[in-house]
N, C-alpha and C positions, 0 to 999 in steps of 0.2 A: 229258748222261747220256743213252744210250739206255734206249728202253724194257726190254733185258732183263736191262741190270746194275741196273735201279730194279726189276724183279721179282723180281730173285737177292736185293739187300738187301731188300725186305721179306719174303722167303721166311723169311731167316735170324733175320729180327726175331720173325716167326712163331715159327719152332723154338725162339728162346730164348726167348720166351716162354711157351711149353708146358714146355720143360725147368723152368723157374722156378716156374710153378703146382705141375709134380709134384714139384720140390723141396721146395717147400712143404707140400704134403700131406704128403710123406713124413716132414718134420720133426716137423708137428701130430702124425700118428697113432702113428710109428712110433720116435721118435728118444727115447733115455731121458734125454739128456742135457740137451735142451730142455725135455722134461715137468721134469727136476730145477730147473731156471732159473726158474720159474713165470710171471710175467707177461712178464718180459723174452723169456723163450722162446717166448711165443704172439705177442710183437709181431714177433721175427723170423722165424716162420714167416710169419704175417698180409702182413710186408712182403714176402716172396718170391712169394705169391700174388697181391697188389697190382701189383707191377712187372710181371708175369709177366701179368697181364690187361691192363695199359697198353700192353704191346708186343704181344701177339697180338692183341686183339682189333680196335683202329683199324685196324690194318694189312691186317687180313682184309678189312673194308670198302673200304679202298684200293685194296687189290689188284682185288677182284671188281670196282670202277669201272671200272679201267682195263683189265680182263681184258673187259669188256662194252661198253667205248667203242672199244677195239681192234676186237671183233668186227662193231661198228655199220661202223667204217670198212671192214672186207673186204667188207661186204654192198651199199657204195655204189658 
């Protein structure tokens, strides 16, 4: 797998993670159906935010590591 494909996959994971976080926030704050569900609704919105963070945060760190490594290789 080339670096370009890996970077594209990581960017897609970051975007999907951010979308999940936004969906979780929307469900928690603005959706009346989730509010009417009570605890189950809170769990659904929390799961969206949690999976969004799992997808977005570690991939950001890994993507930064790849880009720093690429820059170091160019400088040598």
